[in-house]
Structure formats: C-alpha cells, structure tokens
N, CA, C and O of each residue as an XYZ file, in Angstrom:
724
protein
N       0.459     14.164      5.435
C      -0.145     13.440      6.436
C       0.538     11.871      5.647
O       0.159     11.586      4.511
N       1.731     10.789      6.528
C       2.248      9.856      5.693
C       2.166      8.739      6.975
O       2.888      8.791      7.971
N       1.364      7.958      6.777
C       1.050      7.057      7.662
C       1.646      5.784      7.220
O       1.349      5.188      6.185
N       2.564      5.402      8.151
C       2.973      3.711      7.967
C       2.628      2.553      8.611
O       2.138      2.617      9.739
N       2.796      1.581      8.105
C       1.669      0.185      8.226
C       3.032     -0.405      8.345
O       3.829      0.210      7.636
N       3.793     -1.812      9.285
C       4.133     -2.381      9.310
C       4.056     -3.785      9.754
O       4.497     -3.802     10.903
N       3.670     -5.094      9.351
C       3.510     -6.479      9.643
C       4.804     -7.640      9.739
O       5.476     -8.047      8.791
N       4.931     -8.052     11.263
C       5.681     -9.127     10.886
C       5.212    -10.297     10.604
O       3.988    -10.319     10.729
N       5.680    -11.319     10.263
C       5.302    -12.590     10.451
C       5.824    -13.704     11.511
O       6.948    -14.193     11.394
N       5.236    -13.947     12.201
C       5.291    -15.537     13.268
C       6.726    -15.002     13.732
O       7.005    -14.602     14.862
N       7.578    -15.078     12.630
C       9.243    -15.634     13.136
C       9.956    -13.710     14.111
O      10.649    -13.509     15.109
N       9.313    -12.823     13.152
C       9.328    -11.587     13.474
C       9.813    -11.544     11.870
O       9.612    -10.333     11.970
N      10.084    -11.648     11.035
C      10.969    -11.452      9.908
C       9.441    -10.752      9.231
O       8.323    -10.854      9.736
N       9.843     -9.973      7.840
C       9.031     -9.113      7.313
C       8.004     -9.455      6.464
O       8.159    -10.139      5.452
N       6.405     -8.757      7.050
C       4.721     -9.305      5.937
C       4.380     -8.348      5.420
O       3.472     -8.574      4.620
N       4.741     -7.091      5.494
C       3.735     -6.551      5.038
C       4.150     -5.112      5.268
O       3.944     -4.666      6.397
N       4.857     -4.106      4.115
C       4.749     -2.257      4.917
C       4.002     -1.601      3.502
O       4.151     -1.646      2.281
N       2.942     -0.851      4.698
C       1.576     -0.016      3.666
C       2.086      1.345      4.073
O       2.219      1.855      5.185
N       2.359      1.833      2.729
C       2.893      4.200      3.042
C       1.517      4.091      2.309
O       1.050      3.406      1.400
N       0.990      5.325      3.327
C      -0.051      5.979      2.940
C      -0.417      7.506      3.324
O      -0.798      7.997      4.386
N      -0.064      8.264      1.618
C       0.506      9.347      2.077
C      -0.659     10.552      1.394
O      -0.818     10.635      0.176
N      -1.572     11.619      2.588
C      -2.508     12.444      1.860
C      -2.005     13.676      1.366
O      -1.327     14.326      2.162
N      -2.207     14.205      0.082
C      -1.905     15.414     -0.286
C      -2.740     15.870     -1.295
O      -2.820     15.693     -2.510
N      -3.970     17.173      0.424
C      -4.732     16.956     -0.712
C      -6.281     16.590     -0.630
O      -6.855     16.311      0.422
N      -6.849     16.628     -1.828
C      -7.599     15.226     -1.918
C      -8.069     13.945     -2.261
O      -9.053     13.207     -2.220
N      -5.985     14.103     -2.899
C      -5.262     12.369     -3.383
C      -4.446     11.878     -1.863
O      -3.712     12.411     -1.031
N      -5.043     10.606     -2.079
C      -4.615      9.821     -1.367
C      -3.426      8.570     -1.807
O      -4.116      7.646     -2.239
N      -2.211      8.231     -1.865
C      -1.265      7.680     -2.482
C      -1.877      6.156     -1.895
O      -2.995      6.041     -1.393
N      -0.946      5.084     -2.063
C      -1.023      4.434     -1.210
C       0.167      3.179     -2.025
O       0.081      2.170     -2.725
N       1.027      3.864     -1.516
C       2.469      2.430     -1.773
C       2.663      0.793     -1.249
O       2.861      0.790     -0.034
N       2.661      0.009     -1.581
C       2.673     -1.429     -0.434
C       3.364     -2.238     -1.269
O       3.411     -2.235     -2.499
N       4.138     -3.249     -0.107
C       5.274     -3.997     -0.746
C       4.736     -5.042      0.365
O       4.360     -4.548      1.428
N       4.662     -6.590      0.191
C       4.048     -7.567      0.717
C       4.031     -8.912      0.635
O       3.965     -9.322     -0.524
N       4.068     -9.759      1.497
C       3.593    -11.247      0.699
C       2.776    -11.215     -0.089
O       2.165    -10.149     -0.156
N       2.513    -11.935     -0.708
C       0.965    -12.196     -1.873
C       1.353    -13.804     -1.980
O       1.281    -14.274     -3.116
N       1.827    -14.852     -0.723
C       1.036    -15.730     -1.138
C       2.110    -17.136     -2.189
O       2.095    -17.063     -3.418
N       2.931    -18.280     -1.469
C       3.438    -18.869     -2.519
C       4.802    -18.810     -2.368
O       5.483    -19.568     -3.058
N       5.531    -17.773     -1.310
C       6.754    -17.195     -1.197
C       7.091    -16.160     -2.134
O       8.137    -16.161     -2.782
N       6.223    -15.299     -2.200
C       6.185    -14.011     -3.599
C       5.736    -13.469     -2.718
O       4.888    -13.797     -1.889
N       6.299    -12.607     -2.871
C       5.913    -10.915     -2.703
C       5.306     -9.716     -4.166
O       5.581     -9.365     -5.313
N       4.525     -9.550     -3.269
C       3.894     -7.815     -4.362
C       4.518     -7.032     -4.042
O       5.431     -6.772     -3.259
N       3.473     -6.333     -5.292
C       3.825     -4.678     -4.754
C       2.463     -3.532     -5.365
O       1.852     -3.839     -6.388
N       2.323     -2.993     -5.044
C       1.262     -1.728     -5.161
C       1.261     -0.569     -4.758
O       1.585     -0.375     -3.586
N       0.791      0.873     -5.853
C       0.706      1.523     -5.822
C      -0.522      2.742     -6.791
O      -0.793      2.804     -7.990
N      -0.841      3.277     -6.009
C      -2.242      3.704     -6.515
C      -2.320      5.305     -5.986
O      -1.572      5.785     -5.134
N      -3.133      5.840     -6.517
C      -3.753      7.410     -6.056
C      -5.108      6.914     -6.039
O      -5.529      5.886     -6.569
N      -5.901      7.997     -5.189
C      -7.757      7.653     -5.312
C      -7.740      9.045     -4.527
O      -6.818      9.639     -3.967
N      -8.898      9.304     -4.665
C      -9.511     10.448     -4.824
C     -11.761      9.913     -4.651
O     -12.657      9.226     -5.142
N     -11.451     10.866     -3.640
C     -13.381     10.665     -3.761
C     -14.132     11.969     -4.873
O     -13.540     12.994     -5.211
N     -15.462     11.608     -5.262
C     -15.795     12.369     -5.864
C     -17.129     13.395     -5.203
O     -17.795     12.595     -4.546
N     -17.765     14.719     -5.097
C     -18.326     15.050     -4.306
C     -19.655     14.255     -4.371
O     -20.509     15.139     -4.318
N     -20.471     12.715     -4.483
C     -21.417     12.082     -4.508
C     -20.382     10.193     -3.880
O     -20.784      9.030     -3.885
N     -19.225     10.726     -3.510
C     -18.585      9.610     -2.938
C     -18.129      8.373     -3.442
O     -17.969      7.239     -2.990
N     -17.997      8.855     -4.345
C     -17.426      7.437     -5.708
C     -15.822      7.590     -5.525
O     -15.180      8.639     -5.575
N     -15.471      6.637     -5.361
C     -14.302      6.636     -5.810
C     -13.687      6.175     -6.845
O     -14.027      5.118     -7.377
N     -12.222      7.268     -7.467
C     -11.936      7.245     -8.767
C     -10.303      7.659     -8.598
O      -9.814      8.370     -7.721
N      -9.705      7.071     -9.578
C      -8.208      7.055     -9.038
C      -7.353      6.008    -10.377
O      -7.804      5.986    -11.522
N      -6.183      5.262     -9.995
C      -5.277      5.145    -10.623
C      -4.286      3.955    -10.106
O      -3.550      4.292     -9.179
N      -4.160      2.612    -10.572
C      -3.103      1.932    -10.000
C      -2.632      1.562    -10.813
O      -3.036      1.510    -11.975
N      -1.142      1.036    -10.129
C      -0.055     -0.481    -10.961
C       0.564     -1.575     -9.816
O       1.318     -1.195     -8.920
N       0.208     -2.752     -9.948
C       0.964     -3.039     -9.460
C       2.385     -3.541     -9.021
O       2.893     -4.610     -8.681
N       2.813     -2.107     -9.216
C       4.315     -1.958     -9.454
C       4.629     -0.855     -8.759
O       4.057      0.158     -9.163
N       5.779     -0.640     -7.304
C       6.210      0.315     -6.992
C       6.791      1.617     -7.467
O       6.715      2.764     -7.027
N       7.606      0.894     -8.867
C       8.806      1.870     -9.207
C       8.319      1.802    -11.103
O       9.063      1.208    -11.883
N       7.613      2.173    -11.370
C       7.006      1.945    -12.938
C       7.176      3.097    -14.054
O       7.653      3.266    -15.176
N       6.341      3.919    -12.827
C       6.421      5.184    -13.553
C       5.380      5.083    -14.495
O       5.353      5.910    -15.406
N       4.370      4.055    -14.415
C       3.013      3.804    -15.535
C       1.960      3.433    -14.504
O       2.069      2.569    -13.634
N       0.657      4.432    -14.803
C      -0.720      3.461    -14.630
C      -1.186      3.130    -15.128
O      -1.704      3.626    -16.129
N      -1.306      1.673    -14.547
C      -1.749      0.945    -15.873
C      -3.723      0.515    -15.492
O      -4.499      0.312    -16.425
N      -4.113      0.468    -14.216
C      -5.476      0.256    -14.982
C      -6.539      1.836    -13.733
O      -6.406      2.075    -12.533
N      -7.275      2.377    -14.583
C      -7.915      3.413    -13.960
C      -9.320      3.231    -13.055
O     -10.428      2.837    -13.418
N      -9.066      3.468    -12.346
C     -10.373      3.251    -11.191
C     -11.608      3.868    -11.727
O     -11.464      5.091    -11.743
N     -12.663      3.531    -12.133
C     -14.015      4.395    -12.314
C     -14.668      4.202    -11.144
O     -15.508      5.064    -10.885
N     -14.542      3.395    -10.422
C     -15.644      3.576     -9.094
C     -15.530      2.262     -8.341
O     -14.802      1.430     -8.883
N     -16.283      1.805     -6.849
C     -16.167      1.224     -6.496
C     -17.218      0.472     -5.482
O     -17.163      1.168     -4.468
N     -17.659     -0.034     -5.366
C     -19.260     -1.075     -4.943
C     -18.892     -2.148     -3.515
O     -17.714     -2.435     -3.726
N     -19.193     -2.667     -2.562
C     -19.616     -3.278     -2.010
C     -20.772     -4.621     -2.374
O     -21.998     -4.725     -2.344
N     -19.663     -5.504     -2.708
C     -20.286     -6.849     -2.574
C     -21.325     -7.361     -1.607
O     -20.585     -8.295     -1.915
N     -22.019     -7.629     -0.983
C     -22.501     -7.855      0.393
C     -22.223     -9.398      0.569
O     -21.661     -9.851      1.565
N     -22.835    -10.452     -0.884
C     -22.136    -11.529     -0.837
C     -20.779    -12.067     -0.396
O     -20.538    -12.778      0.580
N     -20.012    -11.624     -1.235
C     -18.561    -11.706     -0.873
C     -18.095    -10.813      0.329
O     -16.915    -10.971      0.640
N     -18.489    -10.313      0.731
C     -18.116     -9.297      1.658
C     -16.854     -8.785      1.129
O     -15.864     -8.875      1.856
N     -16.723     -8.164     -0.247
C     -15.228     -7.896     -0.725
C     -15.684     -6.332     -1.646
O     -16.846     -6.369     -2.052
N     -15.214     -5.543     -1.855
C     -15.281     -4.429     -2.982
C     -14.577     -5.212     -4.051
O     -13.570     -5.917     -4.101
N     -15.818     -4.674     -5.166
C     -15.454     -4.677     -6.628
C     -15.140     -3.275     -6.923
O     -15.764     -2.315     -6.470
N     -14.230     -3.224     -7.634
C     -13.979     -2.140     -8.024
C     -13.874     -2.330     -9.953
O     -13.511     -3.213    -10.730
N     -14.462     -0.850    -10.063
C     -14.565     -1.078    -11.683
C     -13.711     -0.055    -12.092
O     -13.505      1.049    -11.589
N     -13.260     -0.573    -13.050
C     -11.430     -0.663    -13.705
C     -11.628     -0.489    -15.178
O     -12.689     -0.850    -15.687
N     -10.679      0.036    -15.885
C     -10.458     -0.141    -17.059
C      -8.574     -0.235    -17.296
O      -7.680      0.033    -16.494
N      -8.508     -0.680    -18.600
C      -6.841     -0.638    -18.544
C      -6.654      1.205    -19.021
O      -7.540      1.898    -19.521
N      -5.645      1.516    -18.773
C      -4.625      2.708    -18.686
C      -3.782      2.464    -19.192
O      -3.900      2.677    -20.398
N      -2.979      2.129    -18.941
C      -1.480      2.511    -19.567
C      -0.827      3.251    -19.839
O      -0.025      2.950    -20.723
N      -0.774      4.453    -19.343
C      -0.190      6.166    -19.199
C       0.264      6.809    -18.127
O      -0.241      7.187    -17.070
N       1.926      6.885    -18.893
C       3.045      7.738    -18.106
C       2.417      8.344    -16.880
O       1.259      8.744    -16.997
N       3.041      8.468    -15.689
C       2.445      9.159    -14.487
C       3.660     10.808    -15.084
O       4.733     10.877    -15.682
N       2.491     12.072    -14.364
C       3.071     13.159    -14.741
C       4.268     13.129    -13.337
O       4.648     12.303    -12.507
N       4.591     14.786    -13.741
C       5.994     14.668    -12.756
C       5.732     15.077    -11.443
O       6.604     15.145    -10.576
N       4.570     15.348    -11.278
C       4.044     15.446     -9.994
C       3.585     13.962     -9.412
O       4.012     13.489     -8.359
N       3.065     13.610     -9.896
C       3.105     11.859     -9.786
C       4.624     11.145     -9.433
O       4.986     10.593     -8.394
N       4.898     11.230     -9.906
C       6.514     10.935    -10.437
C       7.049     11.387     -8.770
O       7.192     10.613     -7.823
N       7.191     12.318     -8.782
C       7.963     13.129     -7.714
C       7.170     12.218     -6.632
O       7.886     11.333     -6.163
N       5.663     12.251     -6.069
C       5.466     11.460     -4.627
C       5.574     10.140     -5.082
O       4.754      9.534     -4.394
N       6.160      9.266     -5.914
C       6.297      7.776     -6.438
C       7.592      7.712     -5.591
O       7.806      6.823     -4.767
N       8.476      8.779     -5.880
C      10.056      8.872     -5.361
C       9.940      9.208     -4.007
O      10.550      8.508     -3.198
N       9.282     10.135     -3.621
C       9.181     10.017     -2.368
C       8.600      9.112     -1.073
O       8.516      9.369      0.128
N       8.286      8.086     -1.772
C       7.068      6.651     -1.530
C       8.319      5.820     -1.175
O       8.569      5.467     -0.022
N       9.076      5.535     -2.231
C       9.959      4.601     -2.109
C      11.213      5.102     -1.675
O      12.113      4.411     -1.197
N      11.239      6.359     -1.862
C      12.627      6.747     -0.200
C      12.285      6.651      1.391
O      13.012      6.890      2.355
N      11.072      6.266      1.339
C      10.517      5.634      2.624
C      10.820      4.197      2.535
O      11.632      3.409      3.020
N       9.877      4.183      1.754
C       9.920      2.251      1.850
C      11.230      1.566      1.782
O      11.222      0.377      2.101
N      12.286      2.067      1.444
C      14.346      2.463      1.857
C      14.964      2.415      3.155
O      15.950      1.859      3.639
N      13.575      3.591      3.770
C      14.225      3.830      5.188
C      14.257      2.304      5.493
O      15.269      1.614      5.617
N      12.828      1.865      5.600
C      11.947      0.912      6.729
C      12.953     -0.530      6.443
O      13.410     -1.365      7.225
N      13.057     -0.356      4.776
C      13.313     -2.445      4.050
C      14.753     -2.097      3.493
O      15.303     -1.076      3.079
N      15.079     -3.327      3.664
C      16.194     -3.693      2.526
C      15.269     -4.235      1.560
O      14.597     -5.194      1.939
N      15.057     -3.688      0.061
C      14.659     -4.612     -0.872
C      15.052     -4.343     -2.627
O      14.584     -3.503     -3.395
N      15.647     -4.958     -2.765
C      15.630     -4.750     -4.338
C      17.478     -4.517     -3.593
O      18.000     -4.950     -2.565
N      18.054     -3.527     -4.863
C      19.434     -3.328     -5.526
C      19.148     -1.950     -4.149
O      18.367     -1.007     -4.273
N      20.136     -2.266     -2.787
C      20.973     -1.198     -2.383
C      21.541     -0.925     -2.572
O      22.490     -1.651     -2.870
N      21.670      0.977     -2.641
C      22.943      1.520     -2.912
C      24.278      1.592     -2.033
O      25.488      1.533     -2.250
N      23.159      1.799     -0.572
C      24.368      1.813      0.645
C      25.300      0.423      0.973
O      26.513      0.545      1.142
N      24.709     -0.756      1.042
C      25.032     -1.581      1.073
C      25.482     -2.659     -0.210
O      26.071     -3.721     -0.012
N      25.158     -2.250     -1.278
C      26.000     -2.596     -2.659
C      25.337     -3.746     -2.790
O      25.940     -4.653     -3.364
N      23.964     -4.001     -2.305
C      23.287     -5.532     -2.053
C      22.352     -5.822     -2.969
O      21.396     -5.057     -2.844
N      22.245     -6.438     -3.656
C      20.594     -7.074     -3.981
C      20.635     -8.513     -3.181
O      21.383     -9.478     -3.023
N      18.430     -7.680     -2.502
C      17.775     -8.215     -1.586
C      16.986     -9.150     -2.368
O      16.146     -8.526     -3.015
N      16.921    -10.561     -2.585
C      15.513    -11.085     -3.536
C      14.467    -10.874     -2.384
O      13.509    -10.363     -2.964
N      14.188    -10.984     -1.220
C      13.781    -11.001     -0.369
C      13.736     -9.695      0.836
O      14.694     -9.487      1.580
N      12.613     -8.977      0.870
C      12.939     -7.546      1.614
C      13.169     -8.421      3.140
O      12.886     -9.583      3.433
N      13.882     -7.184      4.038
C      13.942     -7.464      5.235
C      13.297     -5.969      5.899
O      12.802     -4.923      5.478
N      13.622     -6.553      7.093
C      13.364     -4.913      7.847
C      14.600     -4.422      8.321
O      15.404     -5.022      9.034
N      14.686     -3.219      7.839
C      16.040     -2.456      9.160
C      15.516     -1.699     10.341
O      14.325     -1.695     10.653
N      16.462     -1.057     10.984
C      15.824     -0.942     12.281
C      14.287      0.588     12.188
O      14.034      1.656     11.629
N      13.761     -0.332     13.118
C      12.061     -0.031     12.880
C      12.170      1.075     13.928
O      11.435      2.057     13.820
N      12.938      0.989     14.819
C      12.124      2.558     16.050
C      12.648      3.705     15.173
O      11.859      4.600     14.869
N      14.371      3.762     14.589
C      14.293      5.069     13.785
C      13.633      5.567     12.432
O      14.159      6.406     11.700
N      12.353      4.917     12.177
C      11.315      5.797     11.270
C      10.296      5.990     11.924
O       9.238      6.031     11.295
N      10.272      6.162     13.303
C       9.289      6.380     14.478
C       7.791      5.593     14.267
O       6.665      6.086     14.334
N       8.221      4.095     13.969
C       7.486      3.124     13.953
C       7.304      2.281     15.551
O       8.309      1.627     15.830
N       6.296      2.224     16.493
C       5.810      1.739     17.439
C       5.162      0.450     17.592
O       4.191      0.251     16.862
N       5.573     -0.629     18.545
C       4.332     -1.737     18.254
C       3.025     -1.422     18.238
O       2.660     -0.307     18.608
N       2.367     -2.130     17.914
C       0.653     -1.792     18.381
C       0.406     -2.691     19.657
O       0.658     -3.871     19.413
N      -0.135     -2.392     21.314
C      -0.289     -3.234     21.954
C      -1.130     -3.972     21.497
O      -0.594     -5.031     21.824
N      -2.151     -4.309     20.927
C      -3.274     -5.533     21.002
C      -2.993     -5.707     19.844
O      -4.021     -5.483     19.204
N      -1.949     -6.063     18.986
C      -1.133     -6.504     17.938
C       0.070     -6.625     17.831
O       0.684     -5.856     17.092
N       0.810     -7.758     18.636
C       1.648     -8.320     18.626
C       2.559     -7.870     17.205
O       1.654     -7.509     16.453
N       3.866     -7.697     16.435
C       4.314     -7.765     15.170
C       3.577     -6.791     14.132
O       3.874     -6.953     12.948
N       2.352     -5.481     14.559
C       1.938     -4.453     13.978
C       2.988     -3.645     14.232
O       3.536     -3.671     15.334
N       3.335     -2.945     13.381
C       4.082     -1.347     13.878
C       3.244     -0.236     13.281
O       3.484     -0.346     12.078
N       2.403      0.764     13.429
C       2.260      2.256     12.917
C       3.060      3.310     13.348
O       4.049      3.337     14.080
N       2.446      4.167     12.757
C       3.162      5.442     13.375
C       2.000      6.290     13.341
O       0.859      5.942     13.037
N       2.435      7.557     13.716
C       1.104      8.077     14.603
C       0.349      8.927     13.307
O      -0.582      9.638     13.686
N       0.474      8.935     12.650
C      -0.336      9.164     11.035
C      -1.346      7.704     10.283
O      -2.112      7.565      9.329
N      -0.949      7.091     11.050
C      -1.606      5.358     10.436
C      -2.978      5.471     10.869
O      -3.382      5.780     11.990
N      -3.679      5.165      9.782
C      -5.288      5.417     10.571
C      -5.954      3.822      9.357
O      -5.328      2.918      8.802
N      -7.629      4.209      9.409
C      -7.810      3.372      8.551
C      -8.428      3.654      6.919
O      -8.748      2.928      5.978
N      -8.388      5.170      7.190
C      -8.735      5.591      5.731
C      -8.313      4.440      4.359
O      -7.271      3.791      4.282
N      -9.228      4.441      3.568
C      -8.703      4.248      2.311
C      -8.601      2.535      2.377
O      -8.677      2.023      1.260
N      -8.453      1.640      3.436
C      -8.232      0.265      3.368
C      -9.318     -0.348      2.847
O      -9.494     -1.462      3.341
N     -10.123     -0.026      2.019
C     -11.144     -0.388      1.232
C     -10.407     -1.512      0.082
O     -10.999     -2.540     -0.246
N      -9.436     -1.253     -0.305
C      -8.428     -1.258     -1.974
C      -8.202     -2.702     -1.330
O      -8.876     -3.570     -1.884
N      -7.142     -3.285      0.055
C      -7.206     -3.657      0.524
C      -8.044     -5.247      0.727
O      -7.556     -6.296      1.149
N      -9.593     -4.949      0.218
C     -10.312     -5.798      0.262
C     -11.259     -5.714     -0.795
O     -12.413     -5.307     -0.658
N     -10.683     -6.154     -1.970
C     -10.686     -5.619     -3.113
C     -10.220     -6.746     -4.288
O      -9.450     -7.346     -3.538
N     -10.135     -7.296     -5.235
C      -9.538     -7.949     -6.181
C      -8.313     -6.899     -6.755
O      -7.317     -7.435     -7.243
N      -8.381     -5.456     -6.700
C      -7.383     -5.014     -7.296
C      -6.097     -5.257     -6.448
O      -4.975     -5.095     -6.927
N      -6.351     -5.717     -4.963
C      -5.141     -5.729     -4.184
C      -4.101     -7.317     -4.317
O      -4.626     -8.423     -4.188
N      -2.870     -7.164     -4.540
C      -2.328     -7.851     -4.835
C      -1.452     -9.468     -3.586
O      -0.971    -10.597     -3.683
N      -1.724     -8.593     -2.762
C      -0.626     -8.835     -1.184
C      -2.025     -9.501     -0.390
O      -3.160     -9.051     -0.234
N      -1.390    -10.750      0.014
C      -2.407    -11.495      1.382
C      -2.492    -10.416      2.293
O      -3.480    -10.680      2.978
N      -2.025     -9.390      2.667
C      -2.428     -8.884      3.963
C      -3.900     -8.079      3.824
O      -4.019     -7.434      2.782
N      -4.978     -8.051      4.716
C      -6.254     -6.902      4.195
C      -6.535     -6.704      5.410
O      -5.928     -7.141      6.388
N      -7.483     -6.026      5.386
C      -8.193     -5.686      6.387
C      -9.359     -5.671      6.546
O      -9.980     -4.744      6.026
N     -10.102     -6.710      7.340
C     -11.367     -7.543      6.903
C     -12.244     -6.403      7.502
O     -13.120     -5.896      6.801
N     -11.964     -5.858      9.181
C     -12.470     -4.908      9.664
C     -13.396     -4.188      9.015
O     -14.626     -4.151      8.969
N     -12.437     -3.593      8.495
C     -12.986     -2.443      6.888
C     -14.731     -2.744      6.524
O     -15.520     -1.799      6.563
N     -15.149     -4.018      6.210
C     -15.954     -4.274      5.689
C     -17.064     -4.577      6.499
O     -18.087     -5.041      5.996
N     -16.931     -4.294      8.070
C     -17.800     -4.442      8.612
C     -18.990     -3.180      8.744
O     -20.067     -3.335      9.320
N     -18.586     -2.029      8.142
C     -19.297     -1.171      8.557
C     -20.617     -0.943      7.511
O     -21.628     -0.250      7.629
N     -19.959     -2.187      6.028
C     -20.798     -1.704      4.863
C     -21.422     -3.465      4.970
O     -21.591     -4.204      4.000
N     -21.670     -3.807      6.395
C     -22.251     -5.200      5.732
C     -23.936     -4.651      7.017
O     -24.940     -5.363      7.056
C-alpha cells in the first residue's frame, strides 16, 4: 500500500510531497517539502513498532543517499511541547539491497509527481520542485482542504514523525498530537 500526500501553497505551487509505503511490518516515508527560508528539505525513513508499542527504525535527511544516518530507538510524547521526542543515535550505515530497492521505487513515484533535480526526460535541472500533472498519478483534491491532494491509500498512520525534531520539513500534522493530550 502506497499513500501519497501533496500540498500546494496559496499560489498553487508545490509545497510538500509525502510518500508512505507499508511493506509487512515496515513503513517507509519519503518526503520532499518546503523547510522555510526559501529552502526545501528531504526525508527518508523506515519505521516499525515492536510488540510493546515502541517505535524503532532509521532515517536520513536525504531521499537518495543510500545511507541511514540516524537509528531510532524510541519515541515519547512531550505534553509540554505537544511534540514527539525521538531517541536516536548516529548510525551512518549503508542501506541493504532491499532498502535501496524500496528507496528507488519511492524516488520513481516522486519523479512521477514532481520535477526535481535533474530530469532525464526533459534534460533539465530543476532548482525548485514543481508539480507535474496531478491527475495522472491518481491524486484527488480533498474537499475540506483546498490545495491538498491525496490518493486512496493515504491515512494518518506514522504521521507522529512530522511533529518531531527529526522532521526537517515545515509541514506537520498537529491533529495527530490531539490523541496524546
């Protein structure tokens, strides 16, 4: 199951794309989005929940590095800040072949929605991401959220990461924290 979430800004230009793919017990998140100050940031992570409900996994602030930079040891909700505190440690470990395959698959999806970086089809280098034809990838604008497009597989699972210190993009889903208050 691969969920897609695309948000545009007030002018209808690209803001954020999140791709969420569940494969067995693992959920992969790949994201590209506005980080503030005219800059865009990336995120690629894999996460799982153990039998006690503790989150673990790994992530990188790059969608194409082929390396996990941080290992996730756990996550706690901080009621004072109304955000999630991730316990991490440096990892700097190359991804295994199946993780690289998944990364490539998610980057292909990203490339089907956005022009970003060097595009082989157009032979152009795109400094800022721009949206391709939204309707061609099965995205539909949400009725109650203008400028937000999702596919049928999008859901709120694993969005806690967007309300944490490990998420470098400006977009978050604050409604997720309400369940923890």
